[in-house]
N, C-alpha and C positions, 0 to 999 in steps of 0.2 A: 953685754954691752955696757959702756960706761957713759957718764954724763959728758956733754960737750966740754972741751977744755978751755973754750974762750971765756974770758973774764965776764962775770955777770954780777949785778947788784941784786937781782931777784931771780928766783927759779920759777920759770913760767910753766905752769902745769895745766894740762887739759884733762878735765873730768868728763868722761864720755861713757856711753853704754846705751842699751836699749831703753825704749820708753817704759816707764813704770818699774824700773829696776832699783830705784832709790837714790838717784843722783842728787836730787834737791835735798833730801835728808842728809846725805853725806856732806854736801856743800855747807849746810847749816852747822854741822858738827865741826867742820874745818874752821868756819868763821868763829865759832865759840872758842876754839883752841888758839886762835890768834892769826890765822892766815887771812889774806885779803882775797875775798871771793866775789865773783860776779856771775850772774846767770844770763845766758844769751836770750832766754825768754823774756827777762826783764828789760833788756836792751831793745828787744823787738817791740815791746809795749811803748818804750820811749820814742821810737822812731815812727810810731803810728798814732800818736796823740792827735786830737783835733787840730786842724790848721798845719799839721806837719807835711813836709814834702812826701814822705812815705805814704801817708793816708791819701793825699791828693792823687798820687800816681796810681794807687790801688783803685780808687774810685774811677779814674779815667779808663781803666781796663775793665772793671767788673760792674761799674755803675753804683748807684746809691743804695742798691739792695744790700750792700755790705755794711750799711750804717744803721745805728739805732736812731730813734727820733731826735735825740740830742746831738746828732752828727758824730758821735763817737763810734769807733769800730766795733761791729758785731763779730766777735771772734768765733762764735759758733758757726755763723754763716760762712766766714772765710775758711774755717776748717773743713766744712762740708765741700766747698768749692775745691779746696786743695786735694781732697780725697777723691773727687769725681774723676779726674784724669791727669795724665802726666803733663799735658799742656798747661793746665791751670797751675799745677805745682811749680813748673818751671817759670811761669810768668811772675808768680808771687815771689819766688826766690831771687829772680833777676832784679826786682824792685827793692827788696828788703835787705838781702845779704850784704851788698857793698856798704850800706849805711850802718848795719849792725857791726860789721868787721872794723869799720873806721873808728867807731866809738870804743870797741873792745881794745883796739891797739893803743888808743889814747889812754885808756884806763890802765893798761899794762905799763905804759911808759911813765905814767904819773904816780904809780903805786910806790909807797915808801916801805912796804913790807918785804921780807925776804922770800916768802912763799906767796905767789899769786896763783889763784886757781880759777879757771874759767869752766863753768858747766856748759859743755858744748856737745849736743847730741850728734851732730853730723860731722864730726872730726874726720872720719875716714872717707865718707861719701864726698865731701867737698875739698878733699886734699889740702887740709889746713895744718898738717903736722909741722910745716916750716915755721909756724908762728909760736912754737912751744919747745921747751927743753925736755919735757917728760909727759907721759900720759898715765892716767888711772882709768882702767876699764872696769866698769861695774856690770855685773851680770847676775841673772837669777834664773830659776827654772821657769819654763814657759807657762806652766799652769799658775804659778805665783804671779807672773807678769800679767796674765790675762785677768785674774781676779783683782789685782791692784788697779789696773787700768779701768775696768768696769766700775769699780767703786769710786775711784778718784774723779773720773770724767762724767759719771752718771750716764753711761751709754750702754747699749746692748752688746751682746757678745759678737754679733756680726760686725758692728762698727769697730769694736776693739780689735778684732782680728785683722780688719782692714788697716787700721793704724799701725799695727805691728808689722804687717806684711810689706808696707812701703819702705820700711827701714832695712838697712843691710843686716845680714845675719851676724851672729856672734863670731862665727868662723872667719868671716871677711873682716870684721872689726879687729880681730887679733893680728891681722896683717900689718897694722900700724906699728907693731913691735919691730918691724924691719927698718923703721925710720926713727923711732924714739924708744928710749928706755921705758918700760911699761910695768905697772903694778896691776895685777888682776885680782879683783875682790868679788867673792861670791856673797850675794845678799839674799839668802834664802830663809833666814831665821828672824829673830826679834830685833827691835830697834836697839836694845841693849847690846846685842852681839855686834851690830853695825857700828855702834859707838866704840866698842872695844877695838875692832879692826881699824877704825879710823884713827883712834889715838895711837895705836902702834905704827900705823903708816905715817902719821904726822911726825912722830919721833924719828923715824927712819929718814924722812925727807929733810928734816932739819939737820940731821947728822951728815947728810950727803952734801950739804953746803957749808959744813964745818961751823955750825952754830953752837 
């Protein structure tokens, strides 16, 4: 598969993969190399600040139990609600996703860099391939994923497995290759190894837009 032939000033890249597979680390490396990078988790925080429409709408649905004493969002409580059932998950996504995507698209439009990379966990699930020119799929062994998630989020194994289970499988995630050119990166080793792979991929991506 080749890149879209339509003229572009930037190459819009989606960085996706399972939770705790190293997306944020790879995003940081890309930023250090010179790419313009944004994380949807950071945009999510932006649309749920105190006095934001996003937070007000969440409170309307779930009540003030999702707030800290200073009226900021208690993300741990919201995460627990999201994991409780599909209904909660859908209600949260209906409120936040349109706001997040609007800011993301504005960021893409305003970027002055040749390579723009969005760390987007739910690329396949939310059918967002049309917003990008290329995808990077980051994966790792399940046991690595579980250990990383438990350590990162300070949660027990049961909750970590629950968080992993609500995401699509790696096999399903690979279906995005039918819609976009894809680079698949295995992140099972050290940070040094991930840096090396990211540097090689960065060089390849720059060459693909004749830089």
